[in-house]
TORKOL-4160 file (C-alpha; in steps of 0.2 Angstrom, whole numbers, padded with zeros to 4 digits, m for minus):
356
<pt num="1" X="0363" Y="0232" Z="0473"/>
<pt num="2" X="0354" Y="0237" Z="0487"/>
<pt num="3" X="0352" Y="0252" Z="0495"/>
<pt num="4" X="0371" Y="0254" Z="0495"/>
<pt num="5" X="0381" Y="0241" Z="0486"/>
<pt num="6" X="0390" Y="0230" Z="0495"/>
<pt num="7" X="0407" Y="0225" Z="0492"/>
<pt num="8" X="0413" Y="0210" Z="0484"/>
<pt num="9" X="0419" Y="0207" Z="0498"/>
<pt num="10" X="0402" Y="0208" Z="0501"/>
<pt num="11" X="0409" Y="0205" Z="0487"/>
<pt num="12" X="0394" Y="0216" Z="0485"/>
<pt num="13" X="0387" Y="0229" Z="0472"/>
<pt num="14" X="0396" Y="0253" Z="0488"/>
<pt num="15" X="0382" Y="0234" Z="0490"/>
<pt num="16" X="0409" Y="0232" Z="0494"/>
<pt num="17" X="0398" Y="0249" Z="0487"/>
<pt num="18" X="0420" Y="0246" Z="0497"/>
<pt num="19" X="0421" Y="0246" Z="0479"/>
<pt num="20" X="0404" Y="0252" Z="0478"/>
<pt num="21" X="0404" Y="0271" Z="0474"/>
<pt num="22" X="0384" Y="0267" Z="0472"/>
<pt num="23" X="0380" Y="0258" Z="0487"/>
<pt num="24" X="0395" Y="0259" Z="0494"/>
<pt num="25" X="0398" Y="0278" Z="0500"/>
<pt num="26" X="0391" Y="0273" Z="0517"/>
<pt num="27" X="0401" Y="0258" Z="0518"/>
<pt num="28" X="0415" Y="0270" Z="0519"/>
<pt num="29" X="0407" Y="0282" Z="0531"/>
<pt num="30" X="0401" Y="0270" Z="0544"/>
<pt num="31" X="0412" Y="0267" Z="0561"/>
<pt num="32" X="0414" Y="0250" Z="0568"/>
<pt num="33" X="0400" Y="0244" Z="0578"/>
<pt num="34" X="0401" Y="0225" Z="0580"/>
<pt num="35" X="0383" Y="0222" Z="0588"/>
<pt num="36" X="0372" Y="0208" Z="0579"/>
<pt num="37" X="0357" Y="0215" Z="0569"/>
<pt num="38" X="0346" Y="0206" Z="0580"/>
<pt num="39" X="0355" Y="0215" Z="0595"/>
<pt num="40" X="0352" Y="0233" Z="0588"/>
<pt num="41" X="0333" Y="0234" Z="0590"/>
<pt num="42" X="0335" Y="0245" Z="0605"/>
<pt num="43" X="0319" Y="0237" Z="0613"/>
<pt num="44" X="0309" Y="0246" Z="0599"/>
<pt num="45" X="0294" Y="0239" Z="0592"/>
<pt num="46" X="0290" Y="0236" Z="0575"/>
<pt num="47" X="0275" Y="0230" Z="0563"/>
<pt num="48" X="0280" Y="0213" Z="0563"/>
<pt num="49" X="0289" Y="0205" Z="0578"/>
<pt num="50" X="0309" Y="0205" Z="0571"/>
<pt num="51" X="0315" Y="0188" Z="0577"/>
<pt num="52" X="0300" Y="0180" Z="0569"/>
<pt num="53" X="0303" Y="0189" Z="0553"/>
<pt num="54" X="0321" Y="0186" Z="0553"/>
<pt num="55" X="0318" Y="0168" Z="0554"/>
<pt num="56" X="0306" Y="0167" Z="0539"/>
<pt num="57" X="0318" Y="0176" Z="0528"/>
<pt num="58" X="0333" Y="0167" Z="0534"/>
<pt num="59" X="0327" Y="0148" Z="0531"/>
<pt num="60" X="0316" Y="0146" Z="0516"/>
<pt num="61" X="0320" Y="0129" Z="0510"/>
<pt num="62" X="0307" Y="0117" Z="0501"/>
<pt num="63" X="0316" Y="0101" Z="0496"/>
<pt num="64" X="0313" Y="0097" Z="0478"/>
<pt num="65" X="0313" Y="0079" Z="0471"/>
<pt num="66" X="0330" Y="0076" Z="0460"/>
<pt num="67" X="0325" Y="0079" Z="0443"/>
<pt num="68" X="0339" Y="0071" Z="0432"/>
<pt num="69" X="0333" Y="0078" Z="0416"/>
<pt num="70" X="0332" Y="0097" Z="0424"/>
<pt num="71" X="0351" Y="0098" Z="0419"/>
<pt num="72" X="0359" Y="0104" Z="0407"/>
<pt num="73" X="0348" Y="0120" Z="0406"/>
<pt num="74" X="0351" Y="0138" Z="0399"/>
<pt num="75" X="0344" Y="0152" Z="0409"/>
<pt num="76" X="0340" Y="0168" Z="0401"/>
<pt num="77" X="0340" Y="0183" Z="0412"/>
<pt num="78" X="0340" Y="0203" Z="0412"/>
<pt num="79" X="0357" Y="0210" Z="0417"/>
<pt num="80" X="0357" Y="0227" Z="0425"/>
<pt num="81" X="0373" Y="0236" Z="0427"/>
<pt num="82" X="0377" Y="0254" Z="0436"/>
<pt num="83" X="0386" Y="0264" Z="0424"/>
<pt num="84" X="0397" Y="0276" Z="0435"/>
<pt num="85" X="0402" Y="0288" Z="0421"/>
<pt num="86" X="0385" Y="0291" Z="0415"/>
<pt num="87" X="0376" Y="0289" Z="0432"/>
<pt num="88" X="0364" Y="0276" Z="0425"/>
<pt num="89" X="0359" Y="0259" Z="0424"/>
<pt num="90" X="0361" Y="0251" Z="0409"/>
<pt num="91" X="0351" Y="0234" Z="0404"/>
<pt num="92" X="0355" Y="0218" Z="0393"/>
<pt num="93" X="0348" Y="0202" Z="0390"/>
<pt num="94" X="0361" Y="0188" Z="0395"/>
<pt num="95" X="0359" Y="0169" Z="0396"/>
<pt num="96" X="0369" Y="0156" Z="0407"/>
<pt num="97" X="0372" Y="0138" Z="0403"/>
<pt num="98" X="0373" Y="0126" Z="0420"/>
<pt num="99" X="0378" Y="0109" Z="0414"/>
<pt num="100" X="0374" Y="0100" Z="0430"/>
<pt num="101" X="0366" Y="0106" Z="0446"/>
<pt num="102" X="0378" Y="0115" Z="0456"/>
<pt num="103" X="0385" Y="0107" Z="0472"/>
<pt num="104" X="0400" Y="0118" Z="0476"/>
<pt num="105" X="0394" Y="0135" Z="0475"/>
<pt num="106" X="0403" Y="0151" Z="0479"/>
<pt num="107" X="0394" Y="0168" Z="0480"/>
<pt num="108" X="0404" Y="0184" Z="0479"/>
<pt num="109" X="0392" Y="0197" Z="0487"/>
<pt num="110" X="0384" Y="0197" Z="0504"/>
<pt num="111" X="0367" Y="0199" Z="0496"/>
<pt num="112" X="0370" Y="0185" Z="0485"/>
<pt num="113" X="0376" Y="0175" Z="0499"/>
<pt num="114" X="0361" Y="0179" Z="0511"/>
<pt num="115" X="0350" Y="0173" Z="0496"/>
<pt num="116" X="0360" Y="0158" Z="0493"/>
<pt num="117" X="0359" Y="0153" Z="0511"/>
<pt num="118" X="0340" Y="0154" Z="0512"/>
<pt num="119" X="0335" Y="0143" Z="0498"/>
<pt num="120" X="0349" Y="0131" Z="0494"/>
<pt num="121" X="0356" Y="0117" Z="0505"/>
<pt num="122" X="0368" Y="0125" Z="0515"/>
<pt num="123" X="0380" Y="0110" Z="0512"/>
<pt num="124" X="0382" Y="0117" Z="0494"/>
<pt num="125" X="0389" Y="0134" Z="0499"/>
<pt num="126" X="0407" Y="0129" Z="0498"/>
<pt num="127" X="0415" Y="0146" Z="0503"/>
<pt num="128" X="0410" Y="0166" Z="0506"/>
<pt num="129" X="0418" Y="0181" Z="0506"/>
<pt num="130" X="0426" Y="0186" Z="0521"/>
<pt num="131" X="0414" Y="0202" Z="0523"/>
<pt num="132" X="0398" Y="0190" Z="0526"/>
<pt num="133" X="0406" Y="0186" Z="0544"/>
<pt num="134" X="0405" Y="0205" Z="0549"/>
<pt num="135" X="0390" Y="0208" Z="0557"/>
<pt num="136" X="0389" Y="0227" Z="0553"/>
<pt num="137" X="0385" Y="0222" Z="0535"/>
<pt num="138" X="0378" Y="0205" Z="0535"/>
<pt num="139" X="0362" Y="0198" Z="0543"/>
<pt num="140" X="0369" Y="0179" Z="0543"/>
<pt num="141" X="0387" Y="0183" Z="0551"/>
<pt num="142" X="0383" Y="0175" Z="0567"/>
<pt num="143" X="0375" Y="0159" Z="0558"/>
<pt num="144" X="0390" Y="0155" Z="0546"/>
<pt num="145" X="0398" Y="0138" Z="0552"/>
<pt num="146" X="0417" Y="0142" Z="0559"/>
<pt num="147" X="0423" Y="0130" Z="0547"/>
<pt num="148" X="0416" Y="0138" Z="0532"/>
<pt num="149" X="0430" Y="0145" Z="0522"/>
<pt num="150" X="0432" Y="0163" Z="0518"/>
<pt num="151" X="0441" Y="0173" Z="0505"/>
<pt num="152" X="0446" Y="0191" Z="0500"/>
<pt num="153" X="0441" Y="0201" Z="0486"/>
<pt num="154" X="0455" Y="0197" Z="0475"/>
<pt num="155" X="0458" Y="0180" Z="0478"/>
<pt num="156" X="0454" Y="0170" Z="0463"/>
<pt num="157" X="0467" Y="0158" Z="0465"/>
<pt num="158" X="0459" Y="0153" Z="0482"/>
<pt num="159" X="0442" Y="0153" Z="0475"/>
<pt num="160" X="0448" Y="0143" Z="0461"/>
<pt num="161" X="0457" Y="0131" Z="0472"/>
<pt num="162" X="0439" Y="0127" Z="0482"/>
<pt num="163" X="0435" Y="0119" Z="0466"/>
<pt num="164" X="0417" Y="0126" Z="0464"/>
<pt num="165" X="0406" Y="0121" Z="0451"/>
<pt num="166" X="0397" Y="0138" Z="0450"/>
<pt num="167" X="0404" Y="0155" Z="0456"/>
<pt num="168" X="0391" Y="0168" Z="0457"/>
<pt num="169" X="0399" Y="0186" Z="0454"/>
<pt num="170" X="0392" Y="0204" Z="0452"/>
<pt num="171" X="0392" Y="0217" Z="0441"/>
<pt num="172" X="0406" Y="0228" Z="0449"/>
<pt num="173" X="0417" Y="0212" Z="0452"/>
<pt num="174" X="0436" Y="0215" Z="0447"/>
<pt num="175" X="0439" Y="0211" Z="0429"/>
<pt num="176" X="0455" Y="0203" Z="0434"/>
<pt num="177" X="0446" Y="0191" Z="0446"/>
<pt num="178" X="0433" Y="0187" Z="0432"/>
<pt num="179" X="0447" Y="0184" Z="0419"/>
<pt num="180" X="0456" Y="0171" Z="0430"/>
<pt num="181" X="0441" Y="0162" Z="0434"/>
<pt num="182" X="0438" Y="0161" Z="0413"/>
<pt num="183" X="0455" Y="0156" Z="0412"/>
<pt num="184" X="0452" Y="0143" Z="0425"/>
<pt num="185" X="0437" Y="0137" Z="0416"/>
<pt num="186" X="0428" Y="0139" Z="0431"/>
<pt num="187" X="0408" Y="0140" Z="0428"/>
<pt num="188" X="0403" Y="0158" Z="0434"/>
<pt num="189" X="0388" Y="0169" Z="0431"/>
<pt num="190" X="0388" Y="0187" Z="0434"/>
<pt num="191" X="0373" Y="0195" Z="0442"/>
<pt num="192" X="0368" Y="0213" Z="0440"/>
<pt num="193" X="0361" Y="0229" Z="0449"/>
<pt num="194" X="0347" Y="0228" Z="0461"/>
<pt num="195" X="0339" Y="0243" Z="0469"/>
<pt num="196" X="0321" Y="0239" Z="0474"/>
<pt num="197" X="0311" Y="0225" Z="0481"/>
<pt num="198" X="0305" Y="0218" Z="0463"/>
<pt num="199" X="0322" Y="0218" Z="0457"/>
<pt num="200" X="0328" Y="0207" Z="0471"/>
<pt num="201" X="0315" Y="0195" Z="0469"/>
<pt num="202" X="0320" Y="0194" Z="0451"/>
<pt num="203" X="0337" Y="0189" Z="0457"/>
<pt num="204" X="0330" Y="0177" Z="0469"/>
<pt num="205" X="0321" Y="0168" Z="0455"/>
<pt num="206" X="0336" Y="0168" Z="0443"/>
<pt num="207" X="0348" Y="0160" Z="0458"/>
<pt num="208" X="0334" Y="0148" Z="0460"/>
<pt num="209" X="0334" Y="0143" Z="0442"/>
<pt num="210" X="0353" Y="0143" Z="0441"/>
<pt num="211" X="0355" Y="0131" Z="0457"/>
<pt num="212" X="0340" Y="0121" Z="0454"/>
<pt num="213" X="0330" Y="0128" Z="0469"/>
<pt num="214" X="0315" Y="0136" Z="0461"/>
<pt num="215" X="0303" Y="0130" Z="0474"/>
<pt num="216" X="0314" Y="0137" Z="0487"/>
<pt num="217" X="0316" Y="0153" Z="0478"/>
<pt num="218" X="0297" Y="0154" Z="0475"/>
<pt num="219" X="0293" Y="0152" Z="0494"/>
<pt num="220" X="0305" Y="0167" Z="0500"/>
<pt num="221" X="0297" Y="0179" Z="0487"/>
<pt num="222" X="0280" Y="0174" Z="0493"/>
<pt num="223" X="0286" Y="0176" Z="0511"/>
<pt num="224" X="0293" Y="0193" Z="0506"/>
<pt num="225" X="0278" Y="0199" Z="0497"/>
<pt num="226" X="0266" Y="0193" Z="0512"/>
<pt num="227" X="0277" Y="0201" Z="0526"/>
<pt num="228" X="0278" Y="0217" Z="0515"/>
<pt num="229" X="0258" Y="0218" Z="0513"/>
<pt num="230" X="0257" Y="0215" Z="0532"/>
<pt num="231" X="0270" Y="0228" Z="0536"/>
<pt num="232" X="0259" Y="0241" Z="0526"/>
<pt num="233" X="0243" Y="0237" Z="0533"/>
<pt num="234" X="0250" Y="0242" Z="0549"/>
<pt num="235" X="0257" Y="0259" Z="0543"/>
<pt num="236" X="0240" Y="0261" Z="0533"/>
<pt num="237" X="0230" Y="0266" Z="0548"/>
<pt num="238" X="0244" Y="0277" Z="0555"/>
<pt num="239" X="0246" Y="0289" Z="0542"/>
<pt num="240" X="0241" Y="0307" Z="0543"/>
<pt num="241" X="0233" Y="0317" Z="0531"/>
<pt num="242" X="0248" Y="0319" Z="0522"/>
<pt num="243" X="0263" Y="0309" Z="0518"/>
<pt num="244" X="0278" Y="0311" Z="0530"/>
<pt num="245" X="0295" Y="0318" Z="0521"/>
<pt num="246" X="0310" Y="0308" Z="0527"/>
<pt num="247" X="0327" Y="0310" Z="0522"/>
<pt num="248" X="0343" Y="0298" Z="0523"/>
<pt num="249" X="0358" Y="0309" Z="0529"/>
<pt num="250" X="0375" Y="0303" Z="0534"/>
<pt num="251" X="0390" Y="0312" Z="0543"/>
<pt num="252" X="0399" Y="0315" Z="0525"/>
<pt num="253" X="0383" Y="0324" Z="0519"/>
<pt num="254" X="0377" Y="0310" Z="0507"/>
<pt num="255" X="0359" Y="0308" Z="0503"/>
<pt num="256" X="0350" Y="0293" Z="0495"/>
<pt num="257" X="0339" Y="0297" Z="0481"/>
<pt num="258" X="0330" Y="0286" Z="0468"/>
<pt num="259" X="0336" Y="0270" Z="0462"/>
<pt num="260" X="0343" Y="0266" Z="0481"/>
<pt num="261" X="0335" Y="0254" Z="0492"/>
<pt num="262" X="0331" Y="0268" Z="0506"/>
<pt num="263" X="0321" Y="0276" Z="0491"/>
<pt num="264" X="0312" Y="0258" Z="0489"/>
<pt num="265" X="0308" Y="0257" Z="0507"/>
<pt num="266" X="0300" Y="0274" Z="0508"/>
<pt num="267" X="0289" Y="0269" Z="0493"/>
<pt num="268" X="0284" Y="0255" Z="0501"/>
<pt num="269" X="0279" Y="0263" Z="0518"/>
<pt num="270" X="0270" Y="0277" Z="0508"/>
<pt num="271" X="0282" Y="0291" Z="0514"/>
<pt num="272" X="0291" Y="0303" Z="0503"/>
<pt num="273" X="0309" Y="0302" Z="0501"/>
<pt num="274" X="0311" Y="0320" Z="0499"/>
<pt num="275" X="0329" Y="0318" Z="0492"/>
<pt num="276" X="0321" Y="0308" Z="0478"/>
<pt num="277" X="0307" Y="0320" Z="0476"/>
<pt num="278" X="0320" Y="0335" Z="0473"/>
<pt num="279" X="0326" Y="0325" Z="0459"/>
<pt num="280" X="0342" Y="0316" Z="0466"/>
<pt num="281" X="0347" Y="0298" Z="0459"/>
<pt num="282" X="0357" Y="0288" Z="0468"/>
<pt num="283" X="0369" Y="0296" Z="0481"/>
<pt num="284" X="0374" Y="0315" Z="0481"/>
<pt num="285" X="0381" Y="0326" Z="0494"/>
<pt num="286" X="0371" Y="0341" Z="0499"/>
<pt num="287" X="0375" Y="0355" Z="0513"/>
<pt num="288" X="0365" Y="0359" Z="0528"/>
<pt num="289" X="0358" Y="0375" Z="0519"/>
<pt num="290" X="0350" Y="0363" Z="0506"/>
<pt num="291" X="0344" Y="0351" Z="0520"/>
<pt num="292" X="0336" Y="0367" Z="0528"/>
<pt num="293" X="0327" Y="0372" Z="0513"/>
<pt num="294" X="0320" Y="0353" Z="0510"/>
<pt num="295" X="0315" Y="0353" Z="0527"/>
<pt num="296" X="0310" Y="0335" Z="0530"/>
<pt num="297" X="0300" Y="0329" Z="0543"/>
<pt num="298" X="0311" Y="0316" Z="0548"/>
<pt num="299" X="0330" Y="0313" Z="0545"/>
<pt num="300" X="0337" Y="0295" Z="0546"/>
<pt num="301" X="0356" Y="0293" Z="0551"/>
<pt num="302" X="0368" Y="0279" Z="0553"/>
<pt num="303" X="0366" Y="0271" Z="0571"/>
<pt num="304" X="0385" Y="0269" Z="0573"/>
<pt num="305" X="0388" Y="0287" Z="0571"/>
<pt num="306" X="0385" Y="0303" Z="0583"/>
<pt num="307" X="0378" Y="0312" Z="0567"/>
<pt num="308" X="0363" Y="0315" Z="0577"/>
<pt num="309" X="0370" Y="0326" Z="0590"/>
<pt num="310" X="0379" Y="0336" Z="0576"/>
<pt num="311" X="0364" Y="0340" Z="0567"/>
<pt num="312" X="0354" Y="0345" Z="0582"/>
<pt num="313" X="0369" Y="0357" Z="0587"/>
<pt num="314" X="0370" Y="0364" Z="0571"/>
<pt num="315" X="0366" Y="0382" Z="0571"/>
<pt num="316" X="0361" Y="0384" Z="0552"/>
<pt num="317" X="0347" Y="0370" Z="0556"/>
<pt num="318" X="0340" Y="0376" Z="0572"/>
<pt num="319" X="0323" Y="0380" Z="0563"/>
<pt num="320" X="0322" Y="0364" Z="0554"/>
<pt num="321" X="0306" Y="0353" Z="0558"/>
<pt num="322" X="0317" Y="0338" Z="0562"/>
<pt num="323" X="0327" Y="0347" Z="0573"/>
<pt num="324" X="0314" Y="0357" Z="0583"/>
<pt num="325" X="0303" Y="0342" Z="0584"/>
<pt num="326" X="0317" Y="0330" Z="0589"/>
<pt num="327" X="0314" Y="0318" Z="0574"/>
<pt num="328" X="0330" Y="0312" Z="0569"/>
<pt num="329" X="0330" Y="0294" Z="0569"/>
<pt num="330" X="0346" Y="0281" Z="0569"/>
<pt num="331" X="0346" Y="0264" Z="0560"/>
<pt num="332" X="0360" Y="0250" Z="0562"/>
<pt num="333" X="0370" Y="0250" Z="0545"/>
<pt num="334" X="0366" Y="0233" Z="0542"/>
<pt num="335" X="0348" Y="0238" Z="0538"/>
<pt num="336" X="0354" Y="0252" Z="0527"/>
<pt num="337" X="0365" Y="0241" Z="0517"/>
<pt num="338" X="0352" Y="0228" Z="0514"/>
<pt num="339" X="0355" Y="0219" Z="0497"/>
<pt num="340" X="0344" Y="0204" Z="0498"/>
<pt num="341" X="0327" Y="0198" Z="0506"/>
<pt num="342" X="0331" Y="0207" Z="0521"/>
<pt num="343" X="0326" Y="0223" Z="0514"/>
<pt num="344" X="0308" Y="0217" Z="0521"/>
<pt num="345" X="0317" Y="0217" Z="0538"/>
<pt num="346" X="0325" Y="0235" Z="0534"/>
<pt num="347" X="0307" Y="0241" Z="0530"/>
<pt num="348" X="0301" Y="0233" Z="0545"/>
<pt num="349" X="0313" Y="0243" Z="0555"/>
<pt num="350" X="0312" Y="0259" Z="0546"/>
<pt num="351" X="0292" Y="0259" Z="0549"/>
<pt num="352" X="0296" Y="0256" Z="0566"/>
<pt num="353" X="0306" Y="0271" Z="0567"/>
<pt num="354" X="0293" Y="0282" Z="0558"/>
<pt num="355" X="0278" Y="0276" Z="0567"/>
<pt num="356" X="0284" Y="0273" Z="0584"/>
């Protein structure tokens, strides 16, 4: 998962969160904006130059010699699932047996697709969910070949027809979709929830083991860690005497608390996500009176909305710090929805907003 889950279309974990209640709330709230992520920097400066960072996160392939003894293999992994009823994450140990190195892989979520695109020979990606072509939600939308097939969230028969030897599904995948794959004896592995940098790195290494691209996966996680350290070095000398308090707030009144990727970004940057500090888990609606009581130094809103103007015009919030100091900042939805290695780019973007 990421901050917001992406639809399976995205197939992703709100991360189709349209299915995501979890990552998803934002998914449903954002209005259309078709500019590519790289076109949404608005002339801003960031700790790391964004084009170079994107390039490093997009291609981490390190070719490995063919090892005929590497498969079959059984891969054990930690599986996390978000339980909506309990509003909590459940953990269990799972394993998957891969009989031969996958050559026809179909990912069911945007975040999984972005990881696969970075570490796998791209000719092995047989099809992607159609949401991966939407620049509002996918960092690689502009890179996917026109002839790469796409499918919809419930198109199990179409997926089966592509004859994949591995389908990477998510914990929020539709049960009927999973059942049809099982009935057709299509090899599949269900990946779990991930809401912070460490969990994303864990997923990258897992995917690397599943497809026999451990070297590339390791290179990608090392790149992520290197870039995060550089961002943190940049912000370290710009911090004041006390940590800034920051709040994500959207036009439906949702804030992002603990176990969201927004909170993960805040912790990486050494700022306080005030919703998490107030005990909010995941996503919750709060009113303007609560926002005024919390009184954050900065409010982050989706760039595709005009919500900043609504907040500046609110009589209730007239005395709030972020209103008086004009510190409402806008961030494109693709950065808010990051559920892959691009969380590093999202952190870079947020740092640019906070320390501009």
